[in-house]
DRENTORKOL-3810 file (N, C-alpha, C; in nm, 4 decimals):
REM DRENTORKOL-3810
@n.u->0.5632; n.v->-0.8975; n.w->1.0978; ca.u->0.5193; ca.v->-0.9483; ca.w->0.9730; c.u->0.6218; c.v->-1.0472; c.w->0.9159
@n.u->0.7479; n.v->-1.0102; n.w->0.9194; ca.u->0.8509; ca.v->-1.0995; ca.w->0.8654; c.u->0.8613; c.v->-1.2243; c.w->0.9481
@n.u->0.8601; n.v->-1.2113; n.w->1.0801; ca.u->0.8695; ca.v->-1.3292; ca.w->1.1653; c.u->0.7503; c.v->-1.4233; c.w->1.1459
@n.u->0.6326; n.v->-1.3634; n.w->1.1251; ca.u->0.5138; ca.v->-1.4457; ca.w->1.0989; c.u->0.5295; c.v->-1.5206; c.w->0.9669
@n.u->0.5810; n.v->-1.4545; n.w->0.8658; ca.u->0.6004; ca.v->-1.5195; ca.w->0.7353; c.u->0.7029; c.v->-1.6323; c.w->0.7451
@n.u->0.8040; n.v->-1.6157; n.w->0.8277; ca.u->0.9033; ca.v->-1.7203; ca.w->0.8445; c.u->0.8496; c.v->-1.8385; c.w->0.9244
@n.u->0.7575; n.v->-1.8145; n.w->1.0158; ca.u->0.7013; ca.v->-1.9221; ca.w->1.0991; c.u->0.5871; c.v->-1.9958; c.w->1.0311
@n.u->0.5139; n.v->-1.9282; n.w->0.9445; ca.u->0.3953; ca.v->-1.9899; ca.w->0.8852; c.u->0.3832; c.v->-1.9506; c.w->0.7385
@n.u->0.3896; n.v->-2.0472; n.w->0.6515; ca.u->0.3800; ca.v->-2.0248; ca.w->0.5086; c.u->0.2340; c.v->-2.0143; c.w->0.4677
@n.u->0.1925; n.v->-1.8960; n.w->0.4245; ca.u->0.0540; ca.v->-1.8737; ca.w->0.3850; c.u->0.0114; c.v->-1.9668; c.w->0.2738
@n.u->0.0963; n.v->-1.9866; n.w->0.1751; ca.u->0.0589; ca.v->-2.0697; ca.w->0.0603; c.u->0.0489; c.v->-2.2149; c.w->0.0984
@n.u->0.1336; n.v->-2.2633; n.w->0.1889; ca.u->0.1290; ca.v->-2.4032; ca.w->0.2330; c.u->0.0024; c.v->-2.4306; c.w->0.3119
@n.u->-0.0499; n.v->-2.3296; n.w->0.3793; ca.u->-0.1705; ca.v->-2.3478; ca.w->0.4603; c.u->-0.2971; c.v->-2.2920; c.w->0.3942
@n.u->-0.2879; n.v->-2.2609; n.w->0.2634; ca.u->-0.3997; ca.v->-2.1922; ca.w->0.1981; c.u->-0.5298; c.v->-2.2716; c.w->0.1978
@n.u->-0.5237; n.v->-2.4013; n.w->0.1811; ca.u->-0.6498; ca.v->-2.4805; ca.w->0.1802; c.u->-0.7298; c.v->-2.4585; c.w->0.3072
@n.u->-0.6597; n.v->-2.4531; n.w->0.4200; ca.u->-0.7294; ca.v->-2.4272; ca.w->0.5469; c.u->-0.7674; c.v->-2.2787; c.w->0.5596
@n.u->-0.6697; n.v->-2.1913; n.w->0.5374; ca.u->-0.6954; ca.v->-2.0493; ca.w->0.5576; c.u->-0.7967; c.v->-1.9942; c.w->0.4592
@n.u->-0.7901; n.v->-2.0383; n.w->0.3337; ca.u->-0.8851; ca.v->-1.9903; ca.w->0.2333; c.u->-1.0285; c.v->-2.0299; c.w->0.2613
@n.u->-1.0468; n.v->-2.1297; n.w->0.3458; ca.u->-1.1844; ca.v->-2.1723; ca.w->0.3785; c.u->-1.2447; c.v->-2.0851; c.w->0.4884
@n.u->-1.1673; n.v->-1.9984; n.w->0.5488; ca.u->-1.2154; ca.v->-1.9104; ca.w->0.6573; c.u->-1.2678; c.v->-1.7814; c.w->0.5930
@n.u->-1.3982; n.v->-1.7530; n.w->0.6051; ca.u->-1.4540; ca.v->-1.6315; ca.w->0.5443; c.u->-1.3815; c.v->-1.5038; c.w->0.5850
@n.u->-1.3398; n.v->-1.4903; n.w->0.7095; ca.u->-1.2721; ca.v->-1.3692; ca.w->0.7525; c.u->-1.1349; c.v->-1.3528; c.w->0.6858
@n.u->-1.0732; n.v->-1.4631; n.w->0.6567; ca.u->-0.9440; ca.v->-1.4564; ca.w->0.5855; c.u->-0.9638; c.v->-1.4031; c.w->0.4447
@n.u->-1.0628; n.v->-1.4532; n.w->0.3761; ca.u->-1.0930; ca.v->-1.4021; ca.w->0.2416; c.u->-1.1306; c.v->-1.2550; c.w->0.2473
@n.u->-1.2123; n.v->-1.2156; n.w->0.3435; ca.u->-1.2534; ca.v->-1.0760; ca.w->0.3559; c.u->-1.1324; c.v->-0.9866; c.w->0.3858
@n.u->-1.0432; n.v->-1.0344; n.w->0.4684; ca.u->-0.9226; ca.v->-0.9565; ca.w->0.5012; c.u->-0.8343; c.v->-0.9380; c.w->0.3784
@n.u->-0.8203; n.v->-1.0420; n.w->0.2980; ca.u->-0.7394; ca.v->-1.0302; ca.w->0.1754; c.u->-0.8034; c.v->-0.9356; c.w->0.0748
@n.u->-0.9365; n.v->-0.9421; n.w->0.0600; ca.u->-1.0068; ca.v->-0.8478; ca.w->-0.0290; c.u->-0.9843; c.v->-0.7057; c.w->0.0205
@n.u->-0.9977; n.v->-0.6855; n.w->0.1493; ca.u->-0.9789; ca.v->-0.5533; ca.w->0.2091; c.u->-0.8365; c.v->-0.5036; c.w->0.1857
@n.u->-0.7389; n.v->-0.5883; n.w->0.2089; ca.u->-0.5989; ca.v->-0.5508; ca.w->0.1923; c.u->-0.5693; c.v->-0.5131; c.w->0.0478
@n.u->-0.6054; n.v->-0.5980; n.w->-0.0459; ca.u->-0.5714; ca.v->-0.5717; ca.w->-0.1841; c.u->-0.6517; c.v->-0.4562; c.w->-0.2443
@n.u->-0.7719; n.v->-0.4310; n.w->-0.1966; ca.u->-0.8481; ca.v->-0.3156; ca.w->-0.2395; c.u->-0.7751; c.v->-0.1885; c.w->-0.1940
@n.u->-0.7265; n.v->-0.1883; n.w->-0.0721; ca.u->-0.6479; ca.v->-0.0765; ca.w->-0.0205; c.u->-0.5239; c.v->-0.0558; c.w->-0.1053
@n.u->-0.4525; n.v->-0.1628; n.w->-0.1375; ca.u->-0.3299; ca.v->-0.1507; ca.w->-0.2170; c.u->-0.3625; c.v->-0.0934; c.w->-0.3552
@n.u->-0.4680; n.v->-0.1400; n.w->-0.4188; ca.u->-0.5019; ca.v->-0.0922; ca.w->-0.5556; c.u->-0.5386; c.v->0.0550; c.w->-0.5531
@n.u->-0.6209; n.v->0.0967; n.w->-0.4593; ca.u->-0.6637; ca.v->0.2369; ca.w->-0.4525; c.u->-0.5443; c.v->0.3292; c.w->-0.4279
@n.u->-0.4642; n.v->0.2959; n.w->-0.3283; ca.u->-0.3485; ca.v->0.3801; ca.w->-0.2981; c.u->-0.2473; c.v->0.3770; c.w->-0.4122
@n.u->-0.2325; n.v->0.2611; n.w->-0.4758; ca.u->-0.1374; ca.v->0.2503; ca.w->-0.5881; c.u->-0.1828; c.v->0.3340; c.w->-0.7078
@n.u->-0.3120; n.v->0.3383; n.w->-0.7352; ca.u->-0.3608; ca.v->0.4228; ca.w->-0.8458; c.u->-0.3303; c.v->0.5699; c.w->-0.8181
@n.u->-0.3519; n.v->0.6148; n.w->-0.6951; ca.u->-0.3194; ca.v->0.7519; ca.w->-0.6557; c.u->-0.1690; c.v->0.7756; c.w->-0.6671
@n.u->-0.0921; n.v->0.6795; n.w->-0.6179; ca.u->0.0534; ca.v->0.6882; ca.w->-0.6230; c.u->0.1030; c.v->0.6975; c.w->-0.7660
@n.u->0.0439; n.v->0.6198; n.w->-0.8568; ca.u->0.0834; ca.v->0.6235; ca.w->-0.9997; c.u->0.0528; c.v->0.7617; c.w->-1.0601
@n.u->-0.0536; n.v->0.8226; n.w->-1.0168; ca.u->-0.0859; ca.v->0.9587; ca.w->-1.0620; c.u->0.0195; c.v->1.0573; c.w->-1.0102
@n.u->0.0567; n.v->1.0431; n.w->-0.8843; ca.u->0.1463; ca.v->1.1398; ca.w->-0.8207; c.u->0.2923; c.v->1.1256; c.w->-0.8673
@n.u->0.3383; n.v->1.0021; n.w->-0.8807; ca.u->0.4781; ca.v->0.9772; ca.w->-0.9093; c.u->0.5050; c.v->0.9796; c.w->-1.0611
@n.u->0.6144; n.v->1.0385; n.w->-1.0992; ca.u->0.6542; ca.v->1.0438; ca.w->-1.2410; c.u->0.7462; c.v->0.9294; c.w->-1.2782
@n.u->0.8268; n.v->0.8847; n.w->-1.1861; ca.u->0.9307; ca.v->0.7847; ca.w->-1.2124; c.u->0.8715; c.v->0.6434; c.w->-1.2091
@n.u->0.9024; n.v->0.5659; n.w->-1.3132; ca.u->0.8593; ca.v->0.4263; ca.w->-1.3181; c.u->0.9239; c.v->0.3462; c.w->-1.2057
@n.u->1.0490; n.v->0.3767; n.w->-1.1755; ca.u->1.1193; ca.v->0.3052; ca.w->-1.0679; c.u->1.0514; c.v->0.3297; c.w->-0.9353
@n.u->1.0125; n.v->0.4536; n.w->-0.9081; ca.u->0.9411; ca.v->0.4850; ca.w->-0.7833; c.u->0.8073; c.v->0.4100; c.w->-0.7778
@n.u->0.7368; n.v->0.4091; n.w->-0.8894; ca.u->0.6060; ca.v->0.3388; ca.w->-0.8946; c.u->0.6247; c.v->0.1902; c.w->-0.8638
@n.u->0.7254; n.v->0.1271; n.w->-0.9243; ca.u->0.7467; ca.v->-0.0156; ca.w->-0.9020; c.u->0.7947; c.v->-0.0439; c.w->-0.7597
@n.u->0.8828; n.v->0.0413; n.w->-0.7082; ca.u->0.9311; ca.v->0.0246; ca.w->-0.5724; c.u->0.8166; c.v->0.0343; c.w->-0.4729
@n.u->0.7308; n.v->0.1347; n.w->-0.4897; ca.u->0.6189; ca.v->0.1498; ca.w->-0.3985; c.u->0.5201; c.v->0.0368; c.w->-0.4109
@n.u->0.5033; n.v->-0.0190; n.w->-0.5302; ca.u->0.4146; ca.v->-0.1348; ca.w->-0.5447; c.u->0.4652; c.v->-0.2520; c.w->-0.4614
@n.u->0.5943; n.v->-0.2787; n.w->-0.4702; ca.u->0.6535; ca.v->-0.3873; ca.w->-0.3918; c.u->0.6353; c.v->-0.3588; c.w->-0.2427
@n.u->0.6627; n.v->-0.2363; n.w->-0.2016; ca.u->0.6487; ca.v->-0.1993; ca.w->-0.0616; c.u->0.5030; c.v->-0.2139; c.w->-0.0131
@n.u->0.4082; n.v->-0.1705; n.w->-0.0949; ca.u->0.2662; ca.v->-0.1826; ca.w->-0.0588; c.u->0.2251; c.v->-0.3272; c.w->-0.0416
@n.u->0.2664; n.v->-0.4111; n.w->-0.1329; ca.u->0.2281; ca.v->-0.5523; ca.w->-0.1275; c.u->0.2953; c.v->-0.6227; c.w->-0.0107
@n.u->0.4226; n.v->-0.5916; n.w->0.0122; ca.u->0.4978; ca.v->-0.6606; ca.w->0.1173; c.u->0.4739; c.v->-0.6061; c.w->0.2569
@n.u->0.4521; n.v->-0.4764; n.w->0.2685; ca.u->0.4418; ca.v->-0.4145; ca.w->0.4003; c.u->0.3009; c.v->-0.3671; c.w->0.4366
@n.u->0.2099; n.v->-0.3627; n.w->0.3383; ca.u->0.0732; ca.v->-0.3243; ca.w->0.3653; c.u->0.0555; c.v->-0.1863; c.w->0.4252
@n.u->-0.0098; n.v->-0.1809; n.w->0.5388; ca.u->-0.0432; ca.v->-0.0544; ca.w->0.6026; c.u->0.0794; c.v->0.0274; c.w->0.6406
@n.u->0.1896; n.v->-0.0366; n.w->0.6698; ca.u->0.3110; ca.v->0.0365; ca.w->0.7030; c.u->0.3544; c.v->0.1189; c.w->0.5827
@n.u->0.3522; n.v->0.0596; n.w->0.4639; ca.u->0.3907; ca.v->0.1324; ca.w->0.3439; c.u->0.2871; c.v->0.2358; c.w->0.3075
@n.u->0.1573; n.v->0.2043; n.w->0.3216; ca.u->0.0505; ca.v->0.2988; ca.w->0.2905; c.u->0.0643; c.v->0.4233; c.w->0.3768
@n.u->0.0791; n.v->0.4041; n.w->0.5044; ca.u->0.0926; ca.v->0.5185; ca.w->0.5972; c.u->0.2217; c.v->0.5951; c.w->0.5691
@n.u->0.3279; n.v->0.5255; n.w->0.5376; ca.u->0.4551; ca.v->0.5931; ca.w->0.5066; c.u->0.4401; c.v->0.6822; c.w->0.3845
@n.u->0.3793; n.v->0.6310; n.w->0.2782; ca.u->0.3642; ca.v->0.7114; ca.w->0.1559; c.u->0.2783; c.v->0.8354; c.w->0.1848
@n.u->0.1694; n.v->0.8169; n.w->0.2566; ca.u->0.0815; ca.v->0.9286; ca.w->0.2877; c.u->0.1553; c.v->1.0313; c.w->0.3752
@n.u->0.2278; n.v->0.9870; n.w->0.4727; ca.u->0.3048; ca.v->1.0798; ca.w->0.5585; c.u->0.4093; c.v->1.1562; c.w->0.4766
@n.u->0.4786; n.v->1.0870; n.w->0.3882; ca.u->0.5769; ca.v->1.1538; ca.w->0.3026; c.u->0.5086; c.v->1.2642; c.w->0.2216
@n.u->0.3928; n.v->1.2316; n.w->0.1650; ca.u->0.3220; ca.v->1.3320; ca.w->0.0868; c.u->0.2742; c.v->1.4495; c.w->0.1726
@n.u->0.2318; n.v->1.4213; n.w->0.2947; ca.u->0.1904; ca.v->1.5308; ca.w->0.3859; c.u->0.3091; c.v->1.6211; c.w->0.4217
@n.u->0.4250; n.v->1.5612; n.w->0.4460; ca.u->0.5436; ca.v->1.6408; ca.w->0.4807; c.u->0.5928; c.v->1.7239; c.w->0.3625
@n.u->0.5594; n.v->1.6857; n.w->0.2399; ca.u->0.5994; ca.v->1.7621; ca.w->0.1227; c.u->0.5125; c.v->1.8847; c.w->0.1004
@n.u->0.3984; n.v->1.8921; n.w->0.1658; ca.u->0.3098; ca.v->2.0051; ca.w->0.1490; c.u->0.3763; c.v->2.1321; c.w->0.2068
@n.u->0.3544; n.v->2.2443; n.w->0.1391; ca.u->0.4045; ca.v->2.3705; ca.w->0.1879; c.u->0.2989; c.v->2.4354; c.w->0.2766
@n.u->0.3405; n.v->2.5333; n.w->0.3533; ca.u->0.2448; ca.v->2.6042; ca.w->0.4408; c.u->0.1301; c.v->2.6590; c.w->0.3583
@n.u->0.0104; n.v->2.6360; n.w->0.4020; ca.u->-0.1094; ca.v->2.6859; ca.w->0.3338; c.u->-0.1677; c.v->2.5902; c.w->0.2314
@n.u->-0.0955; n.v->2.4842; n.w->0.1963; ca.u->-0.1498; ca.v->2.3850; ca.w->0.1021; c.u->-0.2385; c.v->2.2882; c.w->0.1763
@n.u->-0.3349; n.v->2.2325; n.w->0.1029; ca.u->-0.4309; ca.v->2.1432; ca.w->0.1681; c.u->-0.4575; c.v->2.0175; c.w->0.0845
@n.u->-0.5803; n.v->1.9695; n.w->0.0980; ca.u->-0.6195; ca.v->1.8456; ca.w->0.0287; c.u->-0.6066; c.v->1.8521; c.w->-0.1235
@n.u->-0.6391; n.v->1.9697; n.w->-0.1786; ca.u->-0.6303; ca.v->1.9836; ca.w->-0.3234; c.u->-0.4868; c.v->1.9575; c.w->-0.3722
@n.u->-0.3902; n.v->2.0116; n.w->-0.3045; ca.u->-0.2501; ca.v->1.9930; ca.w->-0.3419; c.u->-0.2019; c.v->1.8504; c.w->-0.3052
@n.u->-0.2496; n.v->1.8008; n.w->-0.1926; ca.u->-0.2121; ca.v->1.6641; ca.w->-0.1507; c.u->-0.2514; c.v->1.5623; c.w->-0.2548
@n.u->-0.3769; n.v->1.5706; n.w->-0.3010; ca.u->-0.4263; ca.v->1.4695; ca.w->-0.3955; c.u->-0.3960; c.v->1.5057; c.w->-0.5387
@n.u->-0.3845; n.v->1.6346; n.w->-0.5720; ca.u->-0.3787; ca.v->1.6747; ca.w->-0.7113; c.u->-0.2415; c.v->1.7024; c.w->-0.7674
@n.u->-0.1510; n.v->1.7517; n.w->-0.6854; ca.u->-0.0172; ca.v->1.7887; ca.w->-0.7382; c.u->0.0671; c.v->1.6614; c.w->-0.7620
@n.u->0.1372; n.v->1.6616; n.w->-0.8737; ca.u->0.2273; ca.v->1.5509; ca.w->-0.9046; c.u->0.3613; c.v->1.5788; c.w->-0.8437
@n.u->0.4308; n.v->1.4747; n.w->-0.8051; ca.u->0.5682; ca.v->1.4835; ca.w->-0.7520; c.u->0.6637; c.v->1.5010; c.w->-0.8687
@n.u->0.7736; n.v->1.5636; n.w->-0.8413; ca.u->0.8702; ca.v->1.5684; ca.w->-0.9487; c.u->0.9533; c.v->1.6884; c.w->-0.9412
END
């Protein structure tokens, strides 16, 4: 991701890239994912710093950050806890 960003500036090439329907669809898909996971993350996290840090990570790293956050939450579950605790319990 970083090497791609260094080799090709998305904003400099936007006129061309924005004209490609799949590019627009991919961006909608990406940012919809970020918004949904970020809303859940804001519910779970109490710290404003953690919320802002995760927002930056989600926007910059995409699926890597999404999967990392979900894995962290899964590893925090205690034996016998399930989806109710995963989605409902707040961190803190």
